[in-house]
SERO-4910 file (N, C-alpha, C, O; in steps of 0.05 Angstrom, whole numbers):
BEGIN
 pado doro    nc1    nc2    nc3   cac1   cac2   cac3    cc1    cc2    cc3    oc1    oc2    oc3
  Unk    A   -201   -558   -254   -220   -556   -232   -244   -538   -240   -240   -519   -256
  Unk    A   -267   -543   -228   -290   -527   -235   -303   -518   -208   -317   -533   -195
  Unk    A   -297   -493   -201   -309   -482   -176   -318   -453   -182   -302   -436   -190
  Unk    A   -344   -449   -179   -354   -422   -186   -348   -402   -164   -342   -379   -169
  Unk    A   -349   -411   -139   -343   -394   -116   -323   -408    -98   -327   -432    -91
  Unk    A   -302   -394    -90   -282   -405    -71   -283   -389    -45   -281   -365    -46
  Unk    A   -285   -404    -23   -285   -391      3   -262   -403     20   -261   -427     24
  Unk    A   -243   -386     28   -221   -395     45   -228   -391     74   -232   -368     83
  Unk    A   -231   -412     90   -236   -410    118   -212   -419    135   -215   -422    159
  Unk    A   -189   -422    122   -165   -430    136   -149   -404    144   -155   -383    133
  Unk    A   -130   -406    162   -113   -383    168    -90   -378    148    -73   -361    152
  Unk    A    -90   -393    126    -68   -391    106    -69   -363     94    -90   -354     84
  Unk    A    -46   -349     95    -45   -322     85    -48   -301    106    -46   -277    100
  Unk    A    -52   -309    131    -56   -290    153    -29   -280    163     -9   -295    162
  Unk    A    -28   -256    173     -4   -244    186      6   -264    207     -9   -275    222
  Unk    A     32   -268    208     54   -255    193     62   -269    167     80   -260    153
  Unk    A     48   -291    160     55   -306    135     38   -296    112     23   -311    100
  Unk    A     42   -270    106     24   -257     86     29   -265     58     13   -260     40
  Unk    A     52   -278     52     58   -287     25     46   -314     18     48   -322     -5
  Unk    A     33   -326     37     21   -353     32     -7   -350     20    -20   -330     23
  Unk    A    -14   -371      5    -41   -372     -6    -50   -402     -6    -33   -419    -11
  Unk    A    -75   -407      0    -84   -435      3    -86   -450    -23    -83   -475    -23
  Unk    A    -90   -436    -45    -92   -449    -71    -79   -430    -92    -74   -407    -87
  Unk    A    -76   -441   -116    -67   -426   -139    -92   -421   -157   -103   -440   -168
  Unk    A   -101   -396   -158   -125   -390   -173   -123   -397   -203   -143   -400   -217
  Unk    A    -98   -399   -213    -95   -406   -241   -106   -434   -247   -112   -441   -270
  Unk    A   -109   -450   -226   -120   -477   -229   -150   -478   -230   -163   -499   -234
  Unk    A   -163   -454   -227   -192   -453   -225   -202   -432   -245   -209   -410   -238
  Unk    A   -203   -439   -271   -210   -420   -292   -239   -411   -292   -245   -392   -306
  Unk    A   -257   -425   -278   -285   -418   -279   -295   -403   -255   -319   -399   -251
  Unk    A   -277   -396   -237   -284   -382   -213   -295   -354   -218   -283   -339   -234
  Unk    A   -317   -347   -205   -329   -321   -209   -328   -304   -184   -332   -280   -185
  Unk    A   -323   -316   -161   -321   -301   -136   -303   -315   -116   -302   -339   -115
  Unk    A   -289   -299   -100   -271   -309    -79   -276   -294    -53   -277   -270    -53
  Unk    A   -280   -310    -32   -284   -298     -5   -262   -310     12   -256   -334     12
  Unk    A   -249   -293     28   -227   -301     46   -234   -292     74   -237   -268     79
  Unk    A   -236   -311     93   -243   -304    120   -220   -289    135   -225   -277    155
  Unk    A   -196   -289    124   -174   -275    136   -178   -245    133   -186   -235    112
  Unk    A   -173   -231    155   -177   -202    156   -151   -186    162   -151   -162    163
  Unk    A   -129   -201    166   -103   -188    170    -82   -204    155    -75   -226    164
  Unk    A    -73   -194    132    -75   -167    121   -103   -161    110   -120   -178    107
  Unk    A   -108   -135    105   -133   -126     94   -139   -138     67   -162   -144     60
  Unk    A   -118   -142     51   -121   -156     25   -101   -178     24    -77   -174     23
  Unk    A   -111   -203     25    -93   -226     24    -82   -231     -4    -92   -220    -23
  Unk    A    -62   -248     -5    -51   -255    -31    -72   -268    -49    -73   -263    -73
  Unk    A    -89   -285    -37   -110   -298    -52   -130   -278    -64   -136   -280    -88
  Unk    A   -138   -259    -48   -157   -238    -58   -144   -220    -78   -156   -213    -98
  Unk    A   -119   -213    -73   -105   -195    -92   -103   -209   -119   -106   -196   -140
  Unk    A    -97   -235   -119    -95   -250   -145   -122   -250   -159   -123   -248   -183
  Unk    A   -143   -254   -143   -170   -255   -155   -177   -228   -168   -188   -228   -190
  Unk    A   -171   -207   -154   -177   -180   -165   -162   -175   -191   -173   -164   -210
  Unk    A   -136   -183   -192   -120   -180   -216   -132   -196   -240   -130   -188   -263
  Unk    A   -145   -218   -233   -157   -235   -254   -186   -226   -261   -199   -238   -278
  Unk    A   -195   -204   -248   -221   -194   -254   -244   -209   -240   -267   -207   -248
  Unk    A   -237   -224   -219   -256   -239   -204   -266   -223   -180   -249   -210   -167
  Unk    A   -291   -223   -174   -302   -209   -151   -290   -223   -126   -290   -247   -123
  Unk    A   -279   -206   -108   -266   -218    -84   -268   -199    -60   -270   -175    -63
  Unk    A   -268   -212    -37   -270   -196    -12   -256   -211     11   -257   -236     12
  Unk    A   -242   -196     28   -229   -207     51   -248   -208     75   -272   -201     73
  Unk    A   -238   -216     98   -255   -223    121   -262   -201    140   -276   -206    160
  Unk    A   -252   -176    136   -258   -155    156   -287   -150    159   -297   -147    181
  Unk    A   -302   -148    136   -330   -142    138   -345   -165    152   -363   -160    168
  Unk    A   -337   -190    147   -349   -212    161   -344   -210    191   -362   -216    207
  Unk    A   -319   -203    198   -312   -200    227   -330   -179    240   -340   -184    262
  Unk    A   -334   -156    227   -351   -135    239   -380   -145    240   -393   -141    261
  Unk    A   -389   -157    219   -417   -166    219   -423   -186    241   -444   -184    255
  Unk    A   -406   -205    245   -411   -225    266   -410   -213    294   -423   -221    312
  Unk    A   -393   -192    297   -391   -178    322   -417   -163    328   -427   -163    351
  Unk    A   -428   -150    308   -453   -135    311   -476   -154    317   -492   -148    335
  Unk    A   -478   -176    303   -499   -195    308   -497   -208    336   -517   -212    350
  Unk    A   -472   -213    344   -468   -224    371   -476   -204    393   -488   -211    413
  Unk    A   -469   -179    388   -476   -158    407   -507   -156    409   -518   -152    431
  Unk    A   -520   -158    387   -550   -157    388   -561   -180    404   -580   -176    420
  Unk    A   -549   -204    401   -559   -227    416   -554   -224    446   -572   -229    463
  Unk    A   -529   -215    453   -522   -214    481   -535   -191    496   -540   -193    520
  Unk    A   -539   -169    482   -550   -145    496   -579   -140    490   -591   -121    500
  Unk    A   -591   -158    474   -619   -155    466   -625   -127    454   -644   -114    460
  Unk    A   -606   -119    437   -608    -93    424   -610    -97    394   -598   -114    382
  Unk    A   -626    -80    381   -629    -81    352   -615    -56    341   -622    -34    347
  Unk    A   -595    -61    324   -581    -39    311   -592    -33    284   -604    -50    271
  Unk    A   -590     -8    276   -599     -1    249   -582    -16    228   -560    -24    233
  Unk    A   -594    -19    205   -582    -36    184   -555    -25    175   -538    -40    166
  Unk    A   -551      1    177   -526     14    168   -503     11    188   -481     19    182
  Unk    A   -508      0    211   -488     -1    232   -463    -17    223   -441     -8    228
  Unk    A   -468    -39    210   -445    -56    202   -428    -40    182   -403    -40    185
  Unk    A   -440    -27    163   -425    -12    143   -409     10    155   -386     15    148
  Unk    A   -421     24    174   -407     47    187   -383     37    204   -362     50    202
  Unk    A   -387     16    219   -364      6    235   -342     -5    217   -319      0    222
  Unk    A   -350    -20    197   -330    -31    178   -314     -8    166   -289    -10    165
  Unk    A   -327     13    156   -312     35    144   -293     48    163   -271     55    156
  Unk    A   -302     53    188   -285     66    208   -260     49    214   -238     60    215
  Unk    A   -264     23    216   -242      5    222   -223      4    198   -198      5    201
  Unk    A   -234      1    175   -218      0    150   -201     25    147   -177     23    142
  Unk    A   -212     48    151   -197     73    148   -176     76    169   -154     87    164
  Unk    A   -181     66    193   -161     69    215   -138     49    210   -115     55    218
  Unk    A   -143     27    198   -123      7    194   -107     10    168    -84      2    166
  Unk    A   -120     21    148   -108     24    121    -84     42    122    -86     65    130
  Unk    A    -61     32    113    -37     49    111    -41     70     89    -54     65     68
  Unk    A    -30     94     93    -29    114     73     -1    113     60     19    119     73
  Unk    A      0    104     35     26     99     22     30    121      1     13    126    -16
  Unk    A     53    133      2     60    155    -17     82    146    -36    103    136    -28
  Unk    A     76    149    -62     96    143    -83    100    167   -100     84    186    -99
  Unk    A    122    167   -115    127    190   -132    157    194   -136    174    180   -124
  Unk    A    164    213   -153    191    219   -159    207    229   -135    194    240   -116
  Unk    A    233    227   -135    249    241   -115    243    271   -116    240    283   -137
  Unk    A    241    282    -92    235    311    -88    206    318    -94    199    341    -97
  Unk    A    188    298    -96    160    304   -100    146    311    -74    123    320    -75
  Unk    A    159    308    -52    147    316    -26    137    294     -9    123    299     10
  Unk    A    145    269    -15    134    246      0    140    247     29    123    242     46
  Unk    A    165    253     36    173    253     64    159    276     79    149    273    101
  Unk    A    160    300     68    148    323     80    118    320     85    108    324    106
  Unk    A    104    311     64     75    307     65     69    283     84     50    284    100
  Unk    A     86    263     83     82    240    100     84    247    130     68    237    146
  Unk    A    103    263    137    106    272    165     82    288    174     73    286    197
  Unk    A     72    305    156     48    321    163     24    303    167      9    306    186
  Unk    A     20    284    149     -2    265    152      0    249    178    -20    245    192
  Unk    A     24    239    184     28    223    208     21    240    233      9    230    252
  Unk    A     29    265    233     24    283    256     -6    287    259    -16    285    281
  Unk    A    -20    293    237    -48    300    239    -66    275    245    -87    278    257
  Unk    A    -57    252    236    -73    228    240    -63    211    263    -75    190    269
  Unk    A    -42    220    276    -30    205    299    -22    177    291    -27    158    305
  Unk    A    -10    175    268      0    149    258     31    149    259     44    170    261
  Unk    A     42    125    258     71    122    256     79    129    227     66    121    208
  Unk    A    101    144    225    112    150    198    136    133    192    154    131    208
  Unk    A    136    121    168    158    104    159    167    115    132    151    118    113
  Unk    A    193    121    130    206    128    105    223    104     98    243     99    111
  Unk    A    217     90     76    231     66     70    261     70     64    277     53     70
  Unk    A    267     93     52    296     99     47    311    103     74    334     94     76
  Unk    A    298    115     93    311    119    119    315     91    133    336     87    145
  Unk    A    295     74    130    298     47    142    321     32    129    337     19    143
  Unk    A    323     34    103    346     21     89    372     32     99    391     16    104
  Unk    A    374     58    102    400     70    111    406     62    140    429     58    147
  Unk    A    385     60    156    390     52    184    400     23    186    416     16    203
  Unk    A    390      6    168    396    -23    169    422    -29    153    437    -47    161
  Unk    A    426    -15    130    446    -24    111    467     -2    104    487     -9     91
  Unk    A    463     22    113    482     43    107    473     62     85    451     60     75
  Unk    A    491     80     78    485    101     58    476     90     31    490     73     20
  Unk    A    454     99     21    443     89     -4    461     94    -28    465     76    -45
  Unk    A    473    117    -29    491    123    -51    515    104    -51    523     95    -73
  Unk    A    525     98    -28    548     79    -27    539     51    -34    554     36    -46
  Unk    A    514     43    -27    504     17    -35    503     15    -65    511     -6    -76
  Unk    A    494     36    -78    493     36   -108    521     34   -119    526     19   -138
  Unk    A    540     50   -108    567     50   -119    581     23   -115    597     15   -132
  Unk    A    576     10    -92    590    -14    -85    577    -39    -97    591    -57   -107
  Unk    A    551    -40    -96    537    -65   -104    519    -62   -128    511    -83   -140
  Unk    A    512    -38   -136    495    -34   -159    465    -32   -153    456    -37   -130
  Unk    A    450    -24   -173    421    -19   -168    405    -44   -161    389    -43   -143
  Unk    A    411    -66   -175    395    -90   -170    397   -100   -141    378   -109   -129
  Unk    A    422    -98   -130    426   -105   -102    409    -87    -84    397    -97    -65
  Unk    A    410    -61    -90    394    -42    -74    365    -49    -75    351    -48    -55
  Unk    A    355    -55    -99    326    -61   -102    318    -86    -85    296    -87    -76
  Unk    A    337   -104    -82    331   -127    -65    327   -119    -36    309   -129    -23
  Unk    A    345   -102    -27    343    -92      1    317    -76      4    303    -78     24
  Unk    A    311    -60    -16    286    -44    -15    261    -62    -13    243    -56      2
  Unk    A    261    -83    -28    238   -102    -27    235   -114      0    213   -117     10
  Unk    A    258   -122     12    257   -134     39    244   -114     59    227   -122     75
  Unk    A    253    -89     57    243    -69     76    213    -64     71    197    -62     90
  Unk    A    205    -61     46    177    -55     39    159    -78     49    138    -72     60
  Unk    A    167   -102     44    151   -125     53    147   -125     83    126   -131     94
  Unk    A    168   -118     97    168   -118    127    150    -95    137    133   -100    155
  Unk    A    154    -71    127    139    -48    138    110    -49    130     93    -37    143
  Unk    A    103    -63    108     76    -64     98     59    -83    113     34    -83    111
  Unk    A     71   -100    130     55   -120    145     39   -108    167     18   -118    175
  Unk    A     48    -85    177     34    -71    199     13    -52    188     15    -43    165
  Unk    A     -7    -45    204    -29    -28    195    -27      0    209    -12      4    228
  Unk    A    -42     18    198    -45     45    211    -20     62    209    -15     78    226
  Unk    A     -5     59    187     19     75    184     17     94    160     -1     91    143
  Unk    A     35    113    160     40    129    136     67    120    125     87    122    140
  Unk    A     68    112    100     93    101     89    101    117     64     86    118     45
  Unk    A    124    129     66    136    143     43    156    125     30    174    115     43
  Unk    A    154    120      4    171    101    -10    193    116    -26    190    140    -31
  Unk    A    213    101    -33    234    112    -51    223    115    -79    203    103    -86
  Unk    A    236    131    -95    226    138   -121    223    114   -139    205    114   -157
  Unk    A    240     93   -136    238     70   -153    223     46   -142    224     24   -153
  Unk    A    210     50   -119    196     28   -106    176     14   -123    172    -10   -122
  Unk    A    162     30   -140    141     18   -157    151      2   -181    135    -10   -195
  Unk    A    177      2   -185    188    -13   -208    185    -43   -205    187    -58   -225
  Unk    A    182    -53   -180    177    -81   -176    148    -86   -167    139    -73   -149
  Unk    A    135   -103   -182    107   -109   -176    104   -121   -148     83   -116   -135
  Unk    A    123   -136   -139    121   -148   -112    120   -127    -91    108   -130    -70
  Unk    A    134   -104    -96    133    -82    -77    105    -69    -76     94    -64    -55
  Unk    A     93    -65   -100     67    -54   -102     46    -72    -88     29    -63    -73
  Unk    A     49    -98    -93     30   -117    -80     32   -116    -50     12   -117    -36
  Unk    A     57   -115    -40     61   -114    -11     49    -88      1     35    -89     21
  Unk    A     53    -66    -12     43    -40     -3     13    -40     -3      0    -27     14
  Unk    A      0    -53    -23    -29    -53    -25    -42    -73     -7    -67    -72     -3
  Unk    A    -27    -91      5    -39   -112     23    -52    -99     47    -72   -109     57
  Unk    A    -41    -77     56    -52    -63     79    -55    -33     73    -61    -17     92
  Unk    A    -51    -24     49    -50      4     44    -64     14     19    -72     -2      2
  Unk    A    -67     40     18    -77     54     -5    -55     71    -16    -44     87     -1
  Unk    A    -49     69    -42    -26     83    -54    -35    110    -66    -54    111    -82
  Unk    A    -21    131    -58    -26    158    -68      0    166    -83     21    168    -72
  Unk    A     -3    171   -109     19    181   -125     19    211   -124      0    225   -132
  Unk    A     41    222   -113     45    251   -112     56    261   -139     80    258   -144
  Unk    A     39    271   -155     45    279   -182     55    308   -183     39    327   -187
  Unk    A     81    311   -180     93    338   -182    105    342   -209    119    324   -219
  Unk    A    100    365   -222    110    370   -249    141    367   -251    155    373   -231
  Unk    A    151    358   -273    179    354   -277    195    380   -271    217    379   -259
  Unk    A    185    403   -280    200    427   -277    202    437   -248    216    456   -242
  Unk    A    188    423   -230    189    430   -201    205    409   -185    209    412   -161
  Unk    A    215    388   -199    231    368   -185    260    377   -184    271    387   -204
  Unk    A    273    374   -161    300    384   -157    320    361   -153    319    347   -133
  Unk    A    338    357   -172    358    336   -169    378    344   -147    385    368   -144
  Unk    A    388    324   -133    408    329   -112    430    307   -114    424    285   -124
  Unk    A    453    313   -104    476    295   -107    473    269    -91    486    249    -98
  Unk    A    455    268    -71    452    244    -55    432    224    -67    428    203    -56
  Unk    A    421    231    -91    403    212   -104    417    199   -128    423    212   -148
  Unk    A    424    173   -125    441    160   -145    430    161   -174    446    163   -193
  Unk    A    404    160   -177    393    159   -204    379    185   -212    366    186   -233
  Unk    A    381    205   -195    368    231   -202    385    254   -191    376    271   -176
  Unk    A    411    253   -198    430    272   -186    436    296   -204    452    314   -197
  Unk    A    423    298   -228    425    321   -245    399    324   -261    382    306   -261
  Unk    A    396    346   -276    371    351   -290    365    330   -311    342    321   -313
  Unk    A    385    321   -326    381    301   -347    372    274   -335    355    261   -345
  Unk    A    386    267   -313    379    241   -300    351    242   -289    336    223   -290
  Unk    A    343    265   -277    316    268   -266    295    266   -288    275    253   -285
  Unk    A    301    279   -311    282    278   -334    279    249   -344    257    240   -351
  Unk    A    301    235   -346    300    207   -355    284    189   -336    268    173   -345
  Unk    A    289    192   -310    274    176   -291    244    183   -292    227    165   -291
  Unk    A    237    208   -296    210    217   -297    196    204   -321    173    194   -318
  Unk    A    209    205   -344    197    193   -368    194    163   -366    175    151   -376
  Unk    A    213    150   -353    212    121   -349    190    112   -330    177     91   -334
  Unk    A    185    128   -310    168    119   -288    140    131   -286    123    120   -272
  Unk    A    135    153   -301    110    167   -297     85    149   -300     68    149   -282
  Unk    A     83    134   -321     60    117   -325     59     94   -305     37     86   -298
  Unk    A     82     85   -295     82     65   -274     70     76   -249     54     63   -235
  Unk    A     78    100   -242     66    113   -218     35    115   -221     21    108   -202
  Unk    A     26    124   -244     -3    127   -248    -18    100   -247    -39     98   -234
  Unk    A     -7     80   -260    -20     55   -262    -21     39   -236    -39     23   -231
  Unk    A     -1     43   -219      1     29   -194    -13     43   -171    -17     32   -149
  Unk    A    -20     68   -175    -33     84   -153    -63     79   -152    -76     74   -172
  Unk    A    -74     80   -128   -103     80   -124   -114    108   -129   -136    111   -138
  Unk    A    -98    129   -122   -106    156   -126    -83    173   -134    -61    170   -123
  Unk    A    -87    190   -154    -66    209   -162    -72    236   -149    -94    247   -152
  Unk    A    -51    247   -136    -54    273   -123    -36    293   -137    -12    290   -137
  Unk    A    -48    314   -148    -32    335   -161    -18    352   -139    -31    361   -120
  Unk    A      8    355   -143     23    370   -123     27    399   -133     38    403   -154
  Unk    A     18    418   -116     20    446   -124     43    461   -110     45    485   -112
  Unk    A     59    446    -96     82    458    -83     77    464    -54     96    471    -39
  Unk    A     52    463    -45     45    468    -17     39    442     -3     18    430     -7
  Unk    A     57    433     15     53    407     29     27    406     45     15    385     46
  Unk    A     19    428     56     -5    428     72    -30    422     55    -48    407     63
  Unk    A    -31    434     31    -53    429     14    -53    401      3    -75    389     -1
  Unk    A    -30    390     -2    -28    362    -11    -37    343     11    -52    324      5
  Unk    A    -29    349     35    -38    333     58    -69    334     60    -81    313     64
  Unk    A    -80    357     57   -110    360     58   -124    344     37   -144    332     42
  Unk    A   -113    345     12   -125    330    -10   -125    300     -3   -145    286     -9
  Unk    A   -104    290      8   -103    261     15   -123    254     36   -136    234     34
  Unk    A   -124    271     57   -143    266     79   -172    267     69   -189    251     78
  Unk    A   -178    284     50   -204    285     38   -211    260     23   -234    251     23
  Unk    A   -191    249      9   -195    224     -5   -199    200     13   -212    181      6
  Unk    A   -188    202     37   -190    180     56   -217    179     71   -223    159     84
  Unk    A   -233    199     69   -259    200     83   -279    180     70   -301    178     79
***
């Protein structure tokens, strides 16, 4: 197929069927730009695929705001300054975009997440807590069924909690190991990697894969570059949750 610009005006890929896409971009090797009228999720599967392929792409939230501003001008006989659309779009985007925290066990994701949720009046979701509420103790899941089974449960939970907007989401230490988890988290969120030095990470017996110093070191070496590469922003953790929270809020402005 030969299409320079692709515009999706169908509801395919819209919430709650966020895994759908109207076409397979692999069939369109000459595409240079993709526009998707869908605005929920903030980044559709079609747009995410385009971005991965290096294609310029945009979802429908800006279009939604622009048409609302133009309609308001018509109905109220008011002329808005040119920057009005950009300002409204940014405000809505920031209010809807999930704040997603990734990082090693004991990097402070839950503590910082709760502070962020309190200060921004957002719902706080800890994916490990959700897994335990739905399926039981994580350590026992590992012992009984193994890591791969647990990762499947984790993916189900991440896909579900990522569909909603305006949340603070703290993920488990291994959540970034599956690309489908990262894609789901980025559909409505911005990922912040809490980069805490290895010598400040504390192993505990309730963490199946990081229950002693050697295990923690091994996980850190295996995952560090994955955390960095999948994050939108890396936040250096200095041990003070309040300062980490402030750094994230400053990045969100």
